C-alpha positions as CSV (number, residue, x, y, z in Angstrom):
1,X,66.9,72.8,108.0
2,X,63.6,73.3,109.6
3,X,60.7,74.0,107.4
4,X,60.1,77.7,106.9
5,X,63.7,78.6,107.8
6,X,65.4,80.2,104.8
7,X,68.7,78.8,103.5
8,X,71.8,80.8,104.1
9,X,74.4,81.7,101.5
10,X,78.0,80.7,102.2
11,X,81.3,80.7,100.4
12,X,82.3,77.2,99.2
13,X,85.6,75.6,99.8
14,X,87.2,76.8,96.5
15,X,86.0,80.4,97.1
16,X,87.4,80.4,100.6
17,X,90.7,79.0,99.5
18,X,91.1,81.9,97.0
19,X,90.0,84.5,99.5
20,X,92.1,83.2,102.4
21,X,95.2,83.0,100.1
22,X,94.9,86.7,99.4
23,X,94.1,87.4,103.0
24,X,97.3,85.6,104.2
25,X,99.4,87.6,101.8
26,X,97.8,90.9,102.9
27,X,98.4,90.0,106.6
28,X,102.0,89.2,105.7
29,X,102.3,92.7,104.1
30,X,101.0,94.2,107.4
31,X,97.9,95.6,105.7
32,X,95.1,93.4,107.2
33,X,94.8,92.0,110.7
34,X,91.4,90.4,111.2
35,X,88.3,89.1,109.2
36,X,84.7,88.0,109.7
37,X,82.5,85.8,107.7
38,X,78.7,86.3,107.6
39,X,76.2,84.0,106.0
40,X,72.9,85.7,105.4
41,X,69.8,84.6,103.6
42,X,70.7,86.4,100.3
43,X,74.5,86.9,100.5
44,X,77.7,85.8,102.1
45,X,80.2,88.5,103.3
46,X,83.9,88.2,104.0
47,X,84.8,91.4,105.9
48,X,88.4,92.5,106.2
49,X,89.7,94.7,109.1
50,X,92.9,96.6,109.8
51,X,92.1,96.2,113.5
52,X,89.4,94.2,115.2
53,X,87.7,97.3,116.7
54,X,87.2,99.1,113.4
55,X,84.8,99.1,110.6
56,X,85.7,96.7,107.7
57,X,88.2,98.1,105.1
58,X,86.8,95.9,102.4
59,X,84.0,93.4,102.0
60,X,84.0,90.5,99.6
61,X,80.3,89.8,98.9
62,X,78.7,86.8,97.2
63,X,75.1,87.3,96.0
64,X,73.9,84.4,93.9
65,X,70.8,86.2,92.8
66,X,72.9,88.6,90.8
67,X,74.9,85.8,89.0
68,X,73.1,86.2,85.7
69,X,73.0,90.0,85.7
70,X,76.0,91.8,87.1
71,X,77.9,88.9,88.5
72,X,77.5,87.3,91.9
73,X,80.8,88.7,93.4
74,X,81.6,92.2,94.5
75,X,84.2,94.1,96.5
76,X,82.9,97.0,98.6
77,X,84.9,99.7,100.3
78,X,84.5,101.0,103.8
79,X,81.8,103.4,102.8
80,X,79.7,100.7,101.1
81,X,80.6,101.8,97.6
82,X,81.1,98.9,95.1
83,X,84.7,98.9,93.8
84,X,84.4,95.9,91.5
85,X,81.7,93.4,90.5
86,X,82.0,90.3,88.3
87,X,81.1,86.7,87.6
88,X,84.5,85.2,88.5
89,X,86.0,85.6,92.0
90,X,89.7,85.7,91.1
91,X,89.0,88.4,88.5
92,X,87.1,90.5,91.1
93,X,89.9,90.1,93.6
94,X,92.4,91.5,91.2
95,X,91.6,95.0,92.4
96,X,92.9,94.0,95.9
97,X,95.9,92.1,94.3
98,X,97.0,95.3,92.6
99,X,96.9,97.0,96.0
100,X,99.2,94.2,97.4
101,X,101.6,94.7,94.5
102,X,101.9,98.4,95.3
103,X,102.6,97.6,98.9
104,X,105.3,95.1,98.1
105,X,107.2,97.2,95.5
């Protein structure tokens, strides 16, 4: 990168694999329809939409600066409230997995 340009935070391949696996199952259940990925200077955000024209239903956020404190991963709701935070991505995504189980049963 050019000097003076801040590095951006992104999800790595393993993280995206876990997120996209859940996303595919939620699409199959008819719950999610679209997503967006943003890489910012301090966080990466995977936003999930029911329709492309709406606000995100959930956001999966990675903030490496919080890794040693609260955990670098968080799930936020449509209003911006933090639903779950933790150090391990699969553990944090369990809150959404439970929602999937309710939809399937």
